[in-house]
N, C-alpha and C positions, 0 to 999 in steps of 0.2 A: 173278349175274344180278340186273338192276336188277327190282323189285318193279313190275308193270305198272300196279297201281292202288293209289293210298293206302289205308291201312286205315280213316282217319277223313278223308275229304277236306274241305279247307276250302271256305268258302262265298266267293263271289266278293265282294270289297270292294263297298263301298257303290256307289261312283264307277262301278265297272266292271258291276255290276249294273244300274245306270240306264242306262248306254251299251247294254247288251246288250238290256234291254226296250224301249228307245226305237228300236234296230234292227230288233228282230223286229214291233214294232207297226209300223213303215213298211213293211219287207218284206212281211209278211202282207196289210197294209191295202191297199196299191198294187196287188200281184199279184192277191187275190182279187176286188177291185173290179174291174178291169180283164177278169180273166179269165171271171168269172161269166156276164157277158151275152152274151159270144160261145158258149160252153160250151151256155147255155140254145137261144139261138136253132138253133145247130147240131144240137141233140137234138130240136127241135121241128119244123125245116124241111128238115134234111139239108145246111143249107150246110157247105161243106167248110171244113175247119180247115188253113191251108197248114202248118202245123208237122208234119203228119203224113204229107206227101207227100215225095219227092226234089226236093231243090233248089228251084227256085223254082215248081215244076209246080202246086203248089195254088192258085198266086194267079191260073192261067188262068180266064178265064169269070166271075171275081168282079168286079162292078160294084154300084154305087148304095150301098143299105143293107148288103148283104152285105160289100161291101168294107171300108165303115167299121166293121163288127163284127170284121172279119178284122184290119186295122190295130191297133185297140184292144186286140184279145187278143194281139197280139203285143208290144205296148208293156208288157204285165204283165210280162214275162220280168226286165224292167230293175229289177224291186223290188228284190232284194237288192243291187244294185250302186248304187242310187240311195239308199237306206237306209245303206249304208256311207258315202258321200260327205257325205249331212246331218250324220251323227252325227260324222264326223271333221273337219267344217267347225267345229265348236265346241269342239274339241281344241286343244291348242298346235299351230302349224304343222309342226313336224318329223313330228309322227303321220301328218299328211294328206301330207306330202313322201313319206316313206317306202312309205306305202301307194300314191302314185303312182308310184314308182320299180318296185315290185316288179310293176306291171302291164305293164311295157316289158322286164323283166329277162330277156334271152332269151341273155345269154352265161352258158350254163352248157355242164357238158361234154356231148359229143355221144351218150355213153351214155343220158343223159336222153332225147333226141330219139328214139332208137332205141326206148327202152321206151315213150314216149308213143305214136309211130306204129306200134310193131311188137308191143306187148302185146295191143292190141284185134283186131288180125288174127289172132294167133294164136289169141285166145279164140273169135274166129268160126268159125274152120276145126274148132275142137276141138267146136264145137257142131253145126256141119254134120255132122261124123263122128258124133257120139253120135246125132243125129236119124235118120240115115240107118241106123246100127247097130242100131237099137231099131224099126225098119220104118217110116219115114216115107216110103220110096220115094226115086227118083233125085232129087238136088238139082236145080232147076230155074236152072242157071247162066246161061240167057239171059235170067232176069228182072234180072239185076244191070245197073244202067245204065251206059251209055257214059259214057268218062272225062270229058268237058265236063261232061255231067248230075250226075256222081258228084262233079265238084269243086264245080258249083254248090250241091250239096247240104252239102258241107263248108262252104262258105264262108256259107250261110244258117244252119247251125249256129253258126258262129263268132260269128255277128252276134247270135245269139238266145240259145240255152239256156248257150253257151260263156260267155256274159256274165253269167251267174250269179255265176261265181267270184270277182270282184273282193268280192263280199257276203260269202260263205261262207267261202273259204280266205284271201281277203285282208283281213277284217275279223273276222269272229265267231270263226274258228280261233284266231288269235293273240290275241284277248282272251280266248278260255276257257282257253288254255293258260298264261297268265300265272299262273293259281292251280291249275288242274290239271294232273295229268299225261296226256300226248299219249292214252293210250289211254281216259280218263274223258272227256276234252273231245270226243272223237271219237263216243263213245257219244252223248252229249247232242247234239252236233250233227247227227249222223246222224239221230234221231228228228226233229228239228227240221226239217231238210231235208226226210224223206220226208213230214211233217205239211205243210208248205209245198205240196209236190205234189197233197194230197187232191182238191181241187175236178177237177183234170184228170183224176188215176186214177180217180174215181168215172165219171166220163164215159167212159173207155175201157172200161170194166167194166160199163155200163149195160145191156147187153143180157143178162148172164150170170143164171142162177137167183140169187134172192136169198141163198140158203144158201152159193153160192160167192163171193160178193162179200168177205165178210170175209177168207176164204183168200187169195183173190189180192190183198188191199190188204196182209196180212201179209206175203206173198212177196214185194211189192214193196217193202215198208219194209226187209225184213231185205237184200235185195240193193242198195238204194241205200246202207243203212249201211256195207255191207262197201265199196262202191265210195267212200265217203267216208273209209274207211280209206286206200285207195289213194291219193286225192288228197292227204292229208295227209302220206303219207311224200313223195310228190314235192314238195310245198310246203316240209315241214319239212326236206329235204334239200338245197333249190335255192335257198330265199327267193322263188321266181318264180311269180306268179300267172298271169303269161302261159303258162308250161307248161300249168298246170292247165286255162286256157281250150282250149288245142290238144287234151288229153287229153278234156276234157268233149266237145268237138265231136266229135272223131273218133270216140269211143267211141260216140256217139249213131249216128253212119252206120254203123259196123259192125254195131251191134245190129240197125238198120234193115234192112240187107242180108241178115243172118241170117233175117230174118222173112220177106222177098221169096224166098229161096232153097229155104226148108224150113219145113212146117208139122207142127211138133210139140209136144204137151203138155210134152214133157222139157226143151225148151229153156229156159224160165223157171227152173225148178229147177235146172237145170245150170249156167245162168248165175250162180246165186246162189252154188250149191255151189262151183263152181271158183274164184271171187273169194275165198270165205271160207276156202277152202283157201290161197290166195295170202295173205290175209291174216293167217292163222294163222302162215304162216312169217314173215311180216315181223315180227309181235311177238316171234316167237322169236329171230329173227337179229337185231333191231335193238334190241328192249325196248320197252314200252310206255310208259316214263318219256318218251322223245323222240320214238320212232318216225322217227329222223333217220340215215341212211346217212352215215358219215363222209367227208368229203373226201378223195380219193385224194393221195397227197404226190406231190410235183411230181418227174418222173423225174431222176434224177443226171445230171449234165452232167461 
């Protein structure tokens, strides 16, 4: 069995450390600078944030100053991708070319598409079943949007949150894994990814009692760290950022659907718990050194 974490982790080489710091400064700086005005205005005036509504429904009725704030808010999500592009543009051309190829690498085994689109649905159905089994009442299936709206929601997520992935898995993860084993790299990147979300998460929990907010932030953090391991397994096994974009977008949609169908405090805990069980299986099955599924041999002819 490979060791999951090095006994004495090496430090990133100075050049990689500078690249990582530059990437994080740009990603956080861009996103937080563009998120904060919209979050403050929404909290003060009740202006809807389009990200929180299915499809493009959140844009209805926005005009004037509110529309401008909403547009700026949406542009914030591109911070990690833009940061990766800026840092890679200063490296030798092959690094930028390989990154660009990973963004459009769709030629992977069909089983990976089955996982990307099937696993979030299985998780969503399990969460609904758990919520109903613990007394949340009958699921409100009528709240599920019609197919056109559902596809619009997916497309909106592809064009926004999904495009975080060129930064996180396309740039930061390979950079960290040049020095660290995959497990350690993903612990580091997972906490960074969670911290990047912090202003938005605090906005979502703003109406909770003060004592509950740290608990909810901790729960969110552990959930997103776990999901980072899943993304890493997909990327390390396929070399495809494109698959991670699809997974990120579709998982956001299915998670949102669960919130529409059932209301239960068990859902966030169950989401994290089920995901961590899967991560534990991944680490045991593939090892924390690479967290990579081997390619299947070609069939004999």
